mmCIF file of the protein (N, C-alpha, C, O) and its ligand, coordinates in Angstrom:
data_MODEL
# 
_entry.id   MODEL 
# 
loop_
_entity.id 
_entity.type 
_entity.pdbx_number_of_molecules 
1 polymer     1 
2 non-polymer 1 
# 
_entity_poly.entity_id                      1 
_entity_poly.type                           'polypeptide(L)' 
_entity_poly.nstd_linkage                   no 
_entity_poly.nstd_monomer                   no 
_entity_poly.pdbx_seq_one_letter_code       
;(UNK)(UNK)(UNK)(UNK)(UNK)(UNK)(UNK)(UNK)(UNK)(UNK)(UNK)(UNK)(UNK)(UNK)(UNK)(UNK)
(UNK)(UNK)(UNK)(UNK)(UNK)(UNK)(UNK)(UNK)(UNK)(UNK)(UNK)(UNK)(UNK)(UNK)(UNK)(UNK)
(UNK)(UNK)(UNK)(UNK)(UNK)(UNK)(UNK)(UNK)(UNK)(UNK)(UNK)(UNK)(UNK)(UNK)(UNK)(UNK)
(UNK)(UNK)(UNK)(UNK)(UNK)(UNK)(UNK)
;
_entity_poly.pdbx_seq_one_letter_code_can   XXXXXXXXXXXXXXXXXXXXXXXXXXXXXXXXXXXXXXXXXXXXXXXXXXXXXXX 
_entity_poly.pdbx_strand_id                 A 
# 
loop_
_entity_poly_seq.entity_id 
_entity_poly_seq.num 
_entity_poly_seq.mon_id 
_entity_poly_seq.hetero 
1 1  UNK n 
1 2  UNK n 
1 3  UNK n 
1 4  UNK n 
1 5  UNK n 
1 6  UNK n 
1 7  UNK n 
1 8  UNK n 
1 9  UNK n 
1 10 UNK n 
1 11 UNK n 
1 12 UNK n 
1 13 UNK n 
1 14 UNK n 
1 15 UNK n 
1 16 UNK n 
1 17 UNK n 
1 18 UNK n 
1 19 UNK n 
1 20 UNK n 
1 21 UNK n 
1 22 UNK n 
1 23 UNK n 
1 24 UNK n 
1 25 UNK n 
1 26 UNK n 
1 27 UNK n 
1 28 UNK n 
1 29 UNK n 
1 30 UNK n 
1 31 UNK n 
1 32 UNK n 
1 33 UNK n 
1 34 UNK n 
1 35 UNK n 
1 36 UNK n 
1 37 UNK n 
1 38 UNK n 
1 39 UNK n 
1 40 UNK n 
1 41 UNK n 
1 42 UNK n 
1 43 UNK n 
1 44 UNK n 
1 45 UNK n 
1 46 UNK n 
1 47 UNK n 
1 48 UNK n 
1 49 UNK n 
1 50 UNK n 
1 51 UNK n 
1 52 UNK n 
1 53 UNK n 
1 54 UNK n 
1 55 UNK n 
# 
loop_
_struct_asym.id 
_struct_asym.entity_id 
A 1 
B 2 
# 
loop_
_chem_comp.id 
_chem_comp.type 
_chem_comp.mon_nstd_flag 
UNK 'L-peptide linking' . 
ZN  non-polymer         . 
# 
_pdbx_entity_nonpoly.entity_id   2 
_pdbx_entity_nonpoly.name        ? 
_pdbx_entity_nonpoly.comp_id     ZN 
# 
_pdbx_nonpoly_scheme.asym_id         B 
_pdbx_nonpoly_scheme.entity_id       2 
_pdbx_nonpoly_scheme.mon_id          ZN 
_pdbx_nonpoly_scheme.ndb_seq_num     1 
_pdbx_nonpoly_scheme.pdb_seq_num     101 
_pdbx_nonpoly_scheme.auth_seq_num    101 
_pdbx_nonpoly_scheme.pdb_mon_id      ZN 
_pdbx_nonpoly_scheme.auth_mon_id     ZN 
_pdbx_nonpoly_scheme.pdb_strand_id   A 
_pdbx_nonpoly_scheme.pdb_ins_code    . 
# 
loop_
_atom_site.group_PDB 
_atom_site.id 
_atom_site.type_symbol 
_atom_site.label_atom_id 
_atom_site.label_alt_id 
_atom_site.label_comp_id 
_atom_site.label_asym_id 
_atom_site.label_entity_id 
_atom_site.label_seq_id 
_atom_site.pdbx_PDB_ins_code 
_atom_site.Cartn_x 
_atom_site.Cartn_y 
_atom_site.Cartn_z 
_atom_site.occupancy 
_atom_site.B_iso_or_equiv 
_atom_site.pdbx_formal_charge 
_atom_site.auth_seq_id 
_atom_site.auth_comp_id 
_atom_site.auth_asym_id 
_atom_site.auth_atom_id 
_atom_site.pdbx_PDB_model_num 
ATOM   1   N  N  . UNK A 1 1  ? -6.685  -11.039 -14.750 1.00 0.00 ? 1   UNK A N  1 
ATOM   2   C  CA . UNK A 1 1  ? -7.545  -10.857 -13.575 1.00 0.00 ? 1   UNK A CA 1 
ATOM   3   C  C  . UNK A 1 1  ? -8.392  -9.611  -13.748 1.00 0.00 ? 1   UNK A C  1 
ATOM   4   O  O  . UNK A 1 1  ? -8.010  -8.530  -13.300 1.00 0.00 ? 1   UNK A O  1 
ATOM   5   N  N  . UNK A 1 2  ? -9.515  -9.753  -14.380 1.00 0.00 ? 2   UNK A N  1 
ATOM   6   C  CA . UNK A 1 2  ? -10.394 -8.608  -14.566 1.00 0.00 ? 2   UNK A CA 1 
ATOM   7   C  C  . UNK A 1 2  ? -11.764 -8.928  -13.993 1.00 0.00 ? 2   UNK A C  1 
ATOM   8   O  O  . UNK A 1 2  ? -12.671 -9.368  -14.701 1.00 0.00 ? 2   UNK A O  1 
ATOM   9   N  N  . UNK A 1 3  ? -11.887 -8.702  -12.726 1.00 0.00 ? 3   UNK A N  1 
ATOM   10  C  CA . UNK A 1 3  ? -13.132 -8.980  -12.034 1.00 0.00 ? 3   UNK A CA 1 
ATOM   11  C  C  . UNK A 1 3  ? -14.062 -7.780  -12.065 1.00 0.00 ? 3   UNK A C  1 
ATOM   12  O  O  . UNK A 1 3  ? -15.189 -7.854  -11.576 1.00 0.00 ? 3   UNK A O  1 
ATOM   13  N  N  . UNK A 1 4  ? -13.600 -6.683  -12.632 1.00 0.00 ? 4   UNK A N  1 
ATOM   14  C  CA . UNK A 1 4  ? -14.415 -5.482  -12.644 1.00 0.00 ? 4   UNK A CA 1 
ATOM   15  C  C  . UNK A 1 4  ? -14.169 -4.636  -11.416 1.00 0.00 ? 4   UNK A C  1 
ATOM   16  O  O  . UNK A 1 4  ? -13.454 -5.036  -10.497 1.00 0.00 ? 4   UNK A O  1 
ATOM   17  N  N  . UNK A 1 5  ? -14.763 -3.479  -11.415 1.00 0.00 ? 5   UNK A N  1 
ATOM   18  C  CA . UNK A 1 5  ? -14.561 -2.567  -10.304 1.00 0.00 ? 5   UNK A CA 1 
ATOM   19  C  C  . UNK A 1 5  ? -15.347 -3.015  -9.075  1.00 0.00 ? 5   UNK A C  1 
ATOM   20  O  O  . UNK A 1 5  ? -16.485 -3.474  -9.176  1.00 0.00 ? 5   UNK A O  1 
ATOM   21  N  N  . UNK A 1 6  ? -14.733 -2.875  -7.955  1.00 0.00 ? 6   UNK A N  1 
ATOM   22  C  CA . UNK A 1 6  ? -15.421 -3.184  -6.716  1.00 0.00 ? 6   UNK A CA 1 
ATOM   23  C  C  . UNK A 1 6  ? -16.338 -2.020  -6.335  1.00 0.00 ? 6   UNK A C  1 
ATOM   24  O  O  . UNK A 1 6  ? -16.063 -0.864  -6.657  1.00 0.00 ? 6   UNK A O  1 
ATOM   25  N  N  . UNK A 1 7  ? -17.411 -2.342  -5.658  1.00 0.00 ? 7   UNK A N  1 
ATOM   26  C  CA . UNK A 1 7  ? -18.361 -1.299  -5.292  1.00 0.00 ? 7   UNK A CA 1 
ATOM   27  C  C  . UNK A 1 7  ? -17.769 -0.378  -4.245  1.00 0.00 ? 7   UNK A C  1 
ATOM   28  O  O  . UNK A 1 7  ? -18.013 0.829   -4.247  1.00 0.00 ? 7   UNK A O  1 
ATOM   29  N  N  . UNK A 1 8  ? -16.997 -0.956  -3.360  1.00 0.00 ? 8   UNK A N  1 
ATOM   30  C  CA . UNK A 1 8  ? -16.415 -0.168  -2.288  1.00 0.00 ? 8   UNK A CA 1 
ATOM   31  C  C  . UNK A 1 8  ? -15.198 0.594   -2.789  1.00 0.00 ? 8   UNK A C  1 
ATOM   32  O  O  . UNK A 1 8  ? -14.454 0.107   -3.640  1.00 0.00 ? 8   UNK A O  1 
ATOM   33  N  N  . UNK A 1 9  ? -15.006 1.771   -2.262  1.00 0.00 ? 9   UNK A N  1 
ATOM   34  C  CA . UNK A 1 9  ? -13.848 2.572   -2.624  1.00 0.00 ? 9   UNK A CA 1 
ATOM   35  C  C  . UNK A 1 9  ? -12.617 2.031   -1.908  1.00 0.00 ? 9   UNK A C  1 
ATOM   36  O  O  . UNK A 1 9  ? -12.578 1.930   -0.682  1.00 0.00 ? 9   UNK A O  1 
ATOM   37  N  N  . UNK A 1 10 ? -11.618 1.688   -2.708  1.00 0.00 ? 10  UNK A N  1 
ATOM   38  C  CA . UNK A 1 10 ? -10.407 1.142   -2.120  1.00 0.00 ? 10  UNK A CA 1 
ATOM   39  C  C  . UNK A 1 10 ? -9.231  2.069   -2.381  1.00 0.00 ? 10  UNK A C  1 
ATOM   40  O  O  . UNK A 1 10 ? -8.712  2.114   -3.497  1.00 0.00 ? 10  UNK A O  1 
ATOM   41  N  N  . UNK A 1 11 ? -8.814  2.794   -1.381  1.00 0.00 ? 11  UNK A N  1 
ATOM   42  C  CA . UNK A 1 11 ? -7.642  3.656   -1.529  1.00 0.00 ? 11  UNK A CA 1 
ATOM   43  C  C  . UNK A 1 11 ? -6.382  2.815   -1.711  1.00 0.00 ? 11  UNK A C  1 
ATOM   44  O  O  . UNK A 1 11 ? -6.318  1.669   -1.267  1.00 0.00 ? 11  UNK A O  1 
ATOM   45  N  N  . UNK A 1 12 ? -5.398  3.392   -2.358  1.00 0.00 ? 12  UNK A N  1 
ATOM   46  C  CA . UNK A 1 12 ? -4.156  2.674   -2.585  1.00 0.00 ? 12  UNK A CA 1 
ATOM   47  C  C  . UNK A 1 12 ? -3.139  3.043   -1.514  1.00 0.00 ? 12  UNK A C  1 
ATOM   48  O  O  . UNK A 1 12 ? -2.904  4.217   -1.226  1.00 0.00 ? 12  UNK A O  1 
ATOM   49  N  N  . UNK A 1 13 ? -2.565  2.042   -0.953  1.00 0.00 ? 13  UNK A N  1 
ATOM   50  C  CA . UNK A 1 13 ? -1.560  2.261   0.073   1.00 0.00 ? 13  UNK A CA 1 
ATOM   51  C  C  . UNK A 1 13 ? -0.318  2.898   -0.555  1.00 0.00 ? 13  UNK A C  1 
ATOM   52  O  O  . UNK A 1 13 ? 0.248   2.346   -1.498  1.00 0.00 ? 13  UNK A O  1 
ATOM   53  N  N  . UNK A 1 14 ? 0.108   4.046   -0.044  1.00 0.00 ? 14  UNK A N  1 
ATOM   54  C  CA . UNK A 1 14 ? 1.264   4.743   -0.611  1.00 0.00 ? 14  UNK A CA 1 
ATOM   55  C  C  . UNK A 1 14 ? 2.574   4.016   -0.350  1.00 0.00 ? 14  UNK A C  1 
ATOM   56  O  O  . UNK A 1 14 ? 3.605   4.333   -0.944  1.00 0.00 ? 14  UNK A O  1 
ATOM   57  N  N  . UNK A 1 15 ? 2.519   3.059   0.526   1.00 0.00 ? 15  UNK A N  1 
ATOM   58  C  CA . UNK A 1 15 ? 3.754   2.376   0.889   1.00 0.00 ? 15  UNK A CA 1 
ATOM   59  C  C  . UNK A 1 15 ? 3.966   1.125   0.037   1.00 0.00 ? 15  UNK A C  1 
ATOM   60  O  O  . UNK A 1 15 ? 5.049   0.923   -0.512  1.00 0.00 ? 15  UNK A O  1 
ATOM   61  N  N  . UNK A 1 16 ? 2.944   0.293   -0.073  1.00 0.00 ? 16  UNK A N  1 
ATOM   62  C  CA . UNK A 1 16 ? 3.106   -0.956  -0.814  1.00 0.00 ? 16  UNK A CA 1 
ATOM   63  C  C  . UNK A 1 16 ? 2.343   -0.931  -2.133  1.00 0.00 ? 16  UNK A C  1 
ATOM   64  O  O  . UNK A 1 16 ? 2.414   -1.890  -2.902  1.00 0.00 ? 16  UNK A O  1 
ATOM   65  N  N  . UNK A 1 17 ? 1.611   0.154   -2.410  1.00 0.00 ? 17  UNK A N  1 
ATOM   66  C  CA . UNK A 1 17 ? 0.922   0.330   -3.685  1.00 0.00 ? 17  UNK A CA 1 
ATOM   67  C  C  . UNK A 1 17 ? -0.171  -0.702  -3.917  1.00 0.00 ? 17  UNK A C  1 
ATOM   68  O  O  . UNK A 1 17 ? -0.474  -1.042  -5.060  1.00 0.00 ? 17  UNK A O  1 
ATOM   69  N  N  . UNK A 1 18 ? -0.746  -1.188  -2.866  1.00 0.00 ? 18  UNK A N  1 
ATOM   70  C  CA . UNK A 1 18 ? -1.823  -2.153  -3.006  1.00 0.00 ? 18  UNK A CA 1 
ATOM   71  C  C  . UNK A 1 18 ? -3.096  -1.591  -2.400  1.00 0.00 ? 18  UNK A C  1 
ATOM   72  O  O  . UNK A 1 18 ? -3.035  -0.782  -1.473  1.00 0.00 ? 18  UNK A O  1 
ATOM   73  N  N  . UNK A 1 19 ? -4.254  -2.009  -2.911  1.00 0.00 ? 19  UNK A N  1 
ATOM   74  C  CA . UNK A 1 19 ? -5.529  -1.520  -2.381  1.00 0.00 ? 19  UNK A CA 1 
ATOM   75  C  C  . UNK A 1 19 ? -5.657  -1.816  -0.886  1.00 0.00 ? 19  UNK A C  1 
ATOM   76  O  O  . UNK A 1 19 ? -5.208  -2.851  -0.394  1.00 0.00 ? 19  UNK A O  1 
ATOM   77  N  N  . UNK A 1 20 ? -6.267  -0.897  -0.204  1.00 0.00 ? 20  UNK A N  1 
ATOM   78  C  CA . UNK A 1 20 ? -6.429  -1.057  1.235   1.00 0.00 ? 20  UNK A CA 1 
ATOM   79  C  C  . UNK A 1 20 ? -7.856  -1.468  1.547   1.00 0.00 ? 20  UNK A C  1 
ATOM   80  O  O  . UNK A 1 20 ? -8.805  -0.756  1.219   1.00 0.00 ? 20  UNK A O  1 
ATOM   81  N  N  . UNK A 1 21 ? -7.997  -2.601  2.172   1.00 0.00 ? 21  UNK A N  1 
ATOM   82  C  CA . UNK A 1 21 ? -9.334  -3.031  2.576   1.00 0.00 ? 21  UNK A CA 1 
ATOM   83  C  C  . UNK A 1 21 ? -9.756  -2.225  3.803   1.00 0.00 ? 21  UNK A C  1 
ATOM   84  O  O  . UNK A 1 21 ? -8.934  -1.795  4.612   1.00 0.00 ? 21  UNK A O  1 
ATOM   85  N  N  . UNK A 1 22 ? -11.064 -2.040  3.905   1.00 0.00 ? 22  UNK A N  1 
ATOM   86  C  CA . UNK A 1 22 ? -11.585 -1.228  5.002   1.00 0.00 ? 22  UNK A CA 1 
ATOM   87  C  C  . UNK A 1 22 ? -11.132 -1.765  6.347   1.00 0.00 ? 22  UNK A C  1 
ATOM   88  O  O  . UNK A 1 22 ? -10.850 -1.006  7.274   1.00 0.00 ? 22  UNK A O  1 
ATOM   89  N  N  . UNK A 1 23 ? -11.067 -3.083  6.437   1.00 0.00 ? 23  UNK A N  1 
ATOM   90  C  CA . UNK A 1 23 ? -10.688 -3.675  7.721   1.00 0.00 ? 23  UNK A CA 1 
ATOM   91  C  C  . UNK A 1 23 ? -9.214  -3.445  8.035   1.00 0.00 ? 23  UNK A C  1 
ATOM   92  O  O  . UNK A 1 23 ? -8.788  -3.514  9.188   1.00 0.00 ? 23  UNK A O  1 
ATOM   93  N  N  . UNK A 1 24 ? -8.437  -3.166  6.969   1.00 0.00 ? 24  UNK A N  1 
ATOM   94  C  CA . UNK A 1 24 ? -7.008  -2.919  7.172   1.00 0.00 ? 24  UNK A CA 1 
ATOM   95  C  C  . UNK A 1 24 ? -6.678  -1.441  7.106   1.00 0.00 ? 24  UNK A C  1 
ATOM   96  O  O  . UNK A 1 24 ? -5.538  -1.035  7.333   1.00 0.00 ? 24  UNK A O  1 
ATOM   97  N  N  . UNK A 1 25 ? -7.692  -0.637  6.792   1.00 0.00 ? 25  UNK A N  1 
ATOM   98  C  CA . UNK A 1 25 ? -7.441  0.784   6.589   1.00 0.00 ? 25  UNK A CA 1 
ATOM   99  C  C  . UNK A 1 25 ? -7.063  1.467   7.899   1.00 0.00 ? 25  UNK A C  1 
ATOM   100 O  O  . UNK A 1 25 ? -7.625  1.210   8.964   1.00 0.00 ? 25  UNK A O  1 
ATOM   101 N  N  . UNK A 1 26 ? -6.090  2.341   7.760   1.00 0.00 ? 26  UNK A N  1 
ATOM   102 C  CA . UNK A 1 26 ? -5.685  3.162   8.891   1.00 0.00 ? 26  UNK A CA 1 
ATOM   103 C  C  . UNK A 1 26 ? -5.298  4.528   8.361   1.00 0.00 ? 26  UNK A C  1 
ATOM   104 O  O  . UNK A 1 26 ? -4.885  4.649   7.207   1.00 0.00 ? 26  UNK A O  1 
ATOM   105 N  N  . UNK A 1 27 ? -5.422  5.544   9.172   1.00 0.00 ? 27  UNK A N  1 
ATOM   106 C  CA . UNK A 1 27 ? -5.052  6.874   8.729   1.00 0.00 ? 27  UNK A CA 1 
ATOM   107 C  C  . UNK A 1 27 ? -3.800  7.338   9.465   1.00 0.00 ? 27  UNK A C  1 
ATOM   108 O  O  . UNK A 1 27 ? -3.729  7.319   10.694  1.00 0.00 ? 27  UNK A O  1 
ATOM   109 N  N  . UNK A 1 28 ? -2.833  7.747   8.683   1.00 0.00 ? 28  UNK A N  1 
ATOM   110 C  CA . UNK A 1 28 ? -1.601  8.195   9.315   1.00 0.00 ? 28  UNK A CA 1 
ATOM   111 C  C  . UNK A 1 28 ? -1.726  9.647   9.759   1.00 0.00 ? 28  UNK A C  1 
ATOM   112 O  O  . UNK A 1 28 ? -2.809  10.232  9.720   1.00 0.00 ? 28  UNK A O  1 
ATOM   113 N  N  . UNK A 1 29 ? -0.611  10.214  10.178  1.00 0.00 ? 29  UNK A N  1 
ATOM   114 C  CA . UNK A 1 29 ? -0.625  11.570  10.727  1.00 0.00 ? 29  UNK A CA 1 
ATOM   115 C  C  . UNK A 1 29 ? -1.019  12.604  9.689   1.00 0.00 ? 29  UNK A C  1 
ATOM   116 O  O  . UNK A 1 29 ? -1.487  13.689  10.034  1.00 0.00 ? 29  UNK A O  1 
ATOM   117 N  N  . UNK A 1 30 ? -0.836  12.277  8.434   1.00 0.00 ? 30  UNK A N  1 
ATOM   118 C  CA . UNK A 1 30 ? -1.156  13.197  7.344   1.00 0.00 ? 30  UNK A CA 1 
ATOM   119 C  C  . UNK A 1 30 ? -2.572  12.998  6.826   1.00 0.00 ? 30  UNK A C  1 
ATOM   120 O  O  . UNK A 1 30 ? -2.992  13.666  5.881   1.00 0.00 ? 30  UNK A O  1 
ATOM   121 N  N  . UNK A 1 31 ? -3.311  12.073  7.448   1.00 0.00 ? 31  UNK A N  1 
ATOM   122 C  CA . UNK A 1 31 ? -4.661  11.798  7.001   1.00 0.00 ? 31  UNK A CA 1 
ATOM   123 C  C  . UNK A 1 31 ? -4.695  10.922  5.763   1.00 0.00 ? 31  UNK A C  1 
ATOM   124 O  O  . UNK A 1 31 ? -5.715  10.837  5.078   1.00 0.00 ? 31  UNK A O  1 
ATOM   125 N  N  . UNK A 1 32 ? -3.588  10.277  5.481   1.00 0.00 ? 32  UNK A N  1 
ATOM   126 C  CA . UNK A 1 32 ? -3.480  9.409   4.312   1.00 0.00 ? 32  UNK A CA 1 
ATOM   127 C  C  . UNK A 1 32 ? -3.849  7.986   4.700   1.00 0.00 ? 32  UNK A C  1 
ATOM   128 O  O  . UNK A 1 32 ? -3.383  7.452   5.707   1.00 0.00 ? 32  UNK A O  1 
ATOM   129 N  N  . UNK A 1 33 ? -4.704  7.386   3.870   1.00 0.00 ? 33  UNK A N  1 
ATOM   130 C  CA . UNK A 1 33 ? -5.075  6.005   4.125   1.00 0.00 ? 33  UNK A CA 1 
ATOM   131 C  C  . UNK A 1 33 ? -3.871  5.099   3.897   1.00 0.00 ? 33  UNK A C  1 
ATOM   132 O  O  . UNK A 1 33 ? -3.115  5.282   2.943   1.00 0.00 ? 33  UNK A O  1 
ATOM   133 N  N  . UNK A 1 34 ? -3.708  4.150   4.757   1.00 0.00 ? 34  UNK A N  1 
ATOM   134 C  CA . UNK A 1 34 ? -2.545  3.269   4.678   1.00 0.00 ? 34  UNK A CA 1 
ATOM   135 C  C  . UNK A 1 34 ? -2.866  1.978   5.410   1.00 0.00 ? 34  UNK A C  1 
ATOM   136 O  O  . UNK A 1 34 ? -3.697  1.956   6.318   1.00 0.00 ? 34  UNK A O  1 
ATOM   137 N  N  . UNK A 1 35 ? -2.205  0.908   5.009   1.00 0.00 ? 35  UNK A N  1 
ATOM   138 C  CA . UNK A 1 35 ? -2.375  -0.350  5.730   1.00 0.00 ? 35  UNK A CA 1 
ATOM   139 C  C  . UNK A 1 35 ? -1.874  -0.181  7.172   1.00 0.00 ? 35  UNK A C  1 
ATOM   140 O  O  . UNK A 1 35 ? -0.897  0.521   7.431   1.00 0.00 ? 35  UNK A O  1 
ATOM   141 N  N  . UNK A 1 36 ? -2.553  -0.825  8.071   1.00 0.00 ? 36  UNK A N  1 
ATOM   142 C  CA . UNK A 1 36 ? -2.118  -0.740  9.462   1.00 0.00 ? 36  UNK A CA 1 
ATOM   143 C  C  . UNK A 1 36 ? -0.703  -1.291  9.599   1.00 0.00 ? 36  UNK A C  1 
ATOM   144 O  O  . UNK A 1 36 ? 0.134   -0.717  10.296  1.00 0.00 ? 36  UNK A O  1 
ATOM   145 N  N  . UNK A 1 37 ? -0.451  -2.393  8.936   1.00 0.00 ? 37  UNK A N  1 
ATOM   146 C  CA . UNK A 1 37 ? 0.877   -2.993  9.002   1.00 0.00 ? 37  UNK A CA 1 
ATOM   147 C  C  . UNK A 1 37 ? 1.923   -2.075  8.393   1.00 0.00 ? 37  UNK A C  1 
ATOM   148 O  O  . UNK A 1 37 ? 3.024   -1.934  8.925   1.00 0.00 ? 37  UNK A O  1 
ATOM   149 N  N  . UNK A 1 38 ? 1.574   -1.453  7.276   1.00 0.00 ? 38  UNK A N  1 
ATOM   150 C  CA . UNK A 1 38 ? 2.504   -0.548  6.618   1.00 0.00 ? 38  UNK A CA 1 
ATOM   151 C  C  . UNK A 1 38 ? 2.744   0.680   7.489   1.00 0.00 ? 38  UNK A C  1 
ATOM   152 O  O  . UNK A 1 38 ? 3.856   1.202   7.570   1.00 0.00 ? 38  UNK A O  1 
ATOM   153 N  N  . UNK A 1 39 ? 1.684   1.120   8.129   1.00 0.00 ? 39  UNK A N  1 
ATOM   154 C  CA . UNK A 1 39 ? 1.804   2.280   9.003   1.00 0.00 ? 39  UNK A CA 1 
ATOM   155 C  C  . UNK A 1 39 ? 2.751   1.974   10.155  1.00 0.00 ? 39  UNK A C  1 
ATOM   156 O  O  . UNK A 1 39 ? 3.627   2.774   10.484  1.00 0.00 ? 39  UNK A O  1 
ATOM   157 N  N  . UNK A 1 40 ? 2.566   0.824   10.753  1.00 0.00 ? 40  UNK A N  1 
ATOM   158 C  CA . UNK A 1 40 ? 3.438   0.430   11.855  1.00 0.00 ? 40  UNK A CA 1 
ATOM   159 C  C  . UNK A 1 40 ? 4.869   0.279   11.370  1.00 0.00 ? 40  UNK A C  1 
ATOM   160 O  O  . UNK A 1 40 ? 5.818   0.639   12.066  1.00 0.00 ? 40  UNK A O  1 
ATOM   161 N  N  . UNK A 1 41 ? 5.011   -0.261  10.162  1.00 0.00 ? 41  UNK A N  1 
ATOM   162 C  CA . UNK A 1 41 ? 6.346   -0.444  9.590   1.00 0.00 ? 41  UNK A CA 1 
ATOM   163 C  C  . UNK A 1 41 ? 6.993   0.903   9.334   1.00 0.00 ? 41  UNK A C  1 
ATOM   164 O  O  . UNK A 1 41 ? 8.192   1.078   9.551   1.00 0.00 ? 41  UNK A O  1 
ATOM   165 N  N  . UNK A 1 42 ? 6.190   1.859   8.870   1.00 0.00 ? 42  UNK A N  1 
ATOM   166 C  CA . UNK A 1 42 ? 6.733   3.185   8.571   1.00 0.00 ? 42  UNK A CA 1 
ATOM   167 C  C  . UNK A 1 42 ? 7.178   3.869   9.862   1.00 0.00 ? 42  UNK A C  1 
ATOM   168 O  O  . UNK A 1 42 ? 8.141   4.635   9.876   1.00 0.00 ? 42  UNK A O  1 
ATOM   169 N  N  . UNK A 1 43 ? 6.466   3.582   10.932  1.00 0.00 ? 43  UNK A N  1 
ATOM   170 C  CA . UNK A 1 43 ? 6.844   4.171   12.210  1.00 0.00 ? 43  UNK A CA 1 
ATOM   171 C  C  . UNK A 1 43 ? 8.202   3.645   12.645  1.00 0.00 ? 43  UNK A C  1 
ATOM   172 O  O  . UNK A 1 43 ? 9.005   4.361   13.243  1.00 0.00 ? 43  UNK A O  1 
ATOM   173 N  N  . UNK A 1 44 ? 8.435   2.384   12.332  1.00 0.00 ? 44  UNK A N  1 
ATOM   174 C  CA . UNK A 1 44 ? 9.708   1.765   12.700  1.00 0.00 ? 44  UNK A CA 1 
ATOM   175 C  C  . UNK A 1 44 ? 10.796  2.106   11.694  1.00 0.00 ? 44  UNK A C  1 
ATOM   176 O  O  . UNK A 1 44 ? 11.984  1.895   11.939  1.00 0.00 ? 44  UNK A O  1 
ATOM   177 N  N  . UNK A 1 45 ? 10.359  2.644   10.542  1.00 0.00 ? 45  UNK A N  1 
ATOM   178 C  CA . UNK A 1 45 ? 11.323  2.994   9.514   1.00 0.00 ? 45  UNK A CA 1 
ATOM   179 C  C  . UNK A 1 45 ? 11.751  1.803   8.692   1.00 0.00 ? 45  UNK A C  1 
ATOM   180 O  O  . UNK A 1 45 ? 12.779  1.827   8.015   1.00 0.00 ? 45  UNK A O  1 
ATOM   181 N  N  . UNK A 1 46 ? 10.935  0.748   8.765   1.00 0.00 ? 46  UNK A N  1 
ATOM   182 C  CA . UNK A 1 46 ? 11.263  -0.445  7.991   1.00 0.00 ? 46  UNK A CA 1 
ATOM   183 C  C  . UNK A 1 46 ? 10.101  -0.821  7.103   1.00 0.00 ? 46  UNK A C  1 
ATOM   184 O  O  . UNK A 1 46 ? 8.986   -1.003  7.592   1.00 0.00 ? 46  UNK A O  1 
ATOM   185 N  N  . UNK A 1 47 ? 10.331  -0.939  5.823   1.00 0.00 ? 47  UNK A N  1 
ATOM   186 C  CA . UNK A 1 47 ? 9.293   -1.321  4.893   1.00 0.00 ? 47  UNK A CA 1 
ATOM   187 C  C  . UNK A 1 47 ? 9.048   -2.824  4.983   1.00 0.00 ? 47  UNK A C  1 
ATOM   188 O  O  . UNK A 1 47 ? 9.965   -3.612  5.211   1.00 0.00 ? 47  UNK A O  1 
ATOM   189 N  N  . UNK A 1 48 ? 7.781   -3.196  4.796   1.00 0.00 ? 48  UNK A N  1 
ATOM   190 C  CA . UNK A 1 48 ? 7.448   -4.619  4.832   1.00 0.00 ? 48  UNK A CA 1 
ATOM   191 C  C  . UNK A 1 48 ? 8.106   -5.360  3.674   1.00 0.00 ? 48  UNK A C  1 
ATOM   192 O  O  . UNK A 1 48 ? 8.020   -4.938  2.521   1.00 0.00 ? 48  UNK A O  1 
ATOM   193 N  N  . UNK A 1 49 ? 8.737   -6.429  3.985   1.00 0.00 ? 49  UNK A N  1 
ATOM   194 C  CA . UNK A 1 49 ? 9.425   -7.199  2.959   1.00 0.00 ? 49  UNK A CA 1 
ATOM   195 C  C  . UNK A 1 49 ? 8.682   -8.475  2.647   1.00 0.00 ? 49  UNK A C  1 
ATOM   196 O  O  . UNK A 1 49 ? 8.226   -9.187  3.542   1.00 0.00 ? 49  UNK A O  1 
ATOM   197 N  N  . UNK A 1 50 ? 8.569   -8.750  1.375   1.00 0.00 ? 50  UNK A N  1 
ATOM   198 C  CA . UNK A 1 50 ? 7.900   -9.971  0.965   1.00 0.00 ? 50  UNK A CA 1 
ATOM   199 C  C  . UNK A 1 50 ? 8.948   -10.995 0.546   1.00 0.00 ? 50  UNK A C  1 
ATOM   200 O  O  . UNK A 1 50 ? 9.735   -10.752 -0.369  1.00 0.00 ? 50  UNK A O  1 
ATOM   201 N  N  . UNK A 1 51 ? 8.953   -12.108 1.204   1.00 0.00 ? 51  UNK A N  1 
ATOM   202 C  CA . UNK A 1 51 ? 9.926   -13.130 0.858   1.00 0.00 ? 51  UNK A CA 1 
ATOM   203 C  C  . UNK A 1 51 ? 10.273  -13.959 2.091   1.00 0.00 ? 51  UNK A C  1 
ATOM   204 O  O  . UNK A 1 51 ? 9.449   -14.107 2.993   1.00 0.00 ? 51  UNK A O  1 
ATOM   205 N  N  . UNK A 1 52 ? 11.446  -14.478 2.130   1.00 0.00 ? 52  UNK A N  1 
ATOM   206 C  CA . UNK A 1 52 ? 11.848  -15.298 3.265   1.00 0.00 ? 52  UNK A CA 1 
ATOM   207 C  C  . UNK A 1 52 ? 12.068  -14.426 4.489   1.00 0.00 ? 52  UNK A C  1 
ATOM   208 O  O  . UNK A 1 52 ? 12.202  -13.206 4.389   1.00 0.00 ? 52  UNK A O  1 
ATOM   209 N  N  . UNK A 1 53 ? 12.103  -15.065 5.628   1.00 0.00 ? 53  UNK A N  1 
ATOM   210 C  CA . UNK A 1 53 ? 12.321  -14.300 6.842   1.00 0.00 ? 53  UNK A CA 1 
ATOM   211 C  C  . UNK A 1 53 ? 11.019  -13.851 7.475   1.00 0.00 ? 53  UNK A C  1 
ATOM   212 O  O  . UNK A 1 53 ? 11.015  -12.964 8.328   1.00 0.00 ? 53  UNK A O  1 
ATOM   213 N  N  . UNK A 1 54 ? 9.897   -14.467 7.057   1.00 0.00 ? 54  UNK A N  1 
ATOM   214 C  CA . UNK A 1 54 ? 8.618   -14.092 7.629   1.00 0.00 ? 54  UNK A CA 1 
ATOM   215 C  C  . UNK A 1 54 ? 8.438   -14.771 8.986   1.00 0.00 ? 54  UNK A C  1 
ATOM   216 O  O  . UNK A 1 54 ? 8.558   -15.989 9.120   1.00 0.00 ? 54  UNK A O  1 
ATOM   217 N  N  . UNK A 1 55 ? 8.148   -13.943 9.980   1.00 0.00 ? 55  UNK A N  1 
ATOM   218 C  CA . UNK A 1 55 ? 7.956   -14.501 11.307  1.00 0.00 ? 55  UNK A CA 1 
ATOM   219 C  C  . UNK A 1 55 ? 9.184   -15.298 11.686  1.00 0.00 ? 55  UNK A C  1 
ATOM   220 O  O  . UNK A 1 55 ? 9.239   -15.864 12.778  1.00 0.00 ? 55  UNK A O  1 
HETATM 221 ZN ZN . ZN  B 2 .  ? 0.392   -1.188  2.429   1.00 0.00 2 101 ZN  A ZN 1 
# 
């Protein structure tokens, strides 16, 4: 998967290590860009899990 660099700057989410889209970007208390979902999860103290048990 080498589509080349995207024009937009995509910060990496410190929680899930994935690029953060602008529409999903949120800034935590430390001014760190993070996914909104990851941010909410961090507030709850639970990391987002990928797998069964969704919804
Ligand atoms: Zn994330």
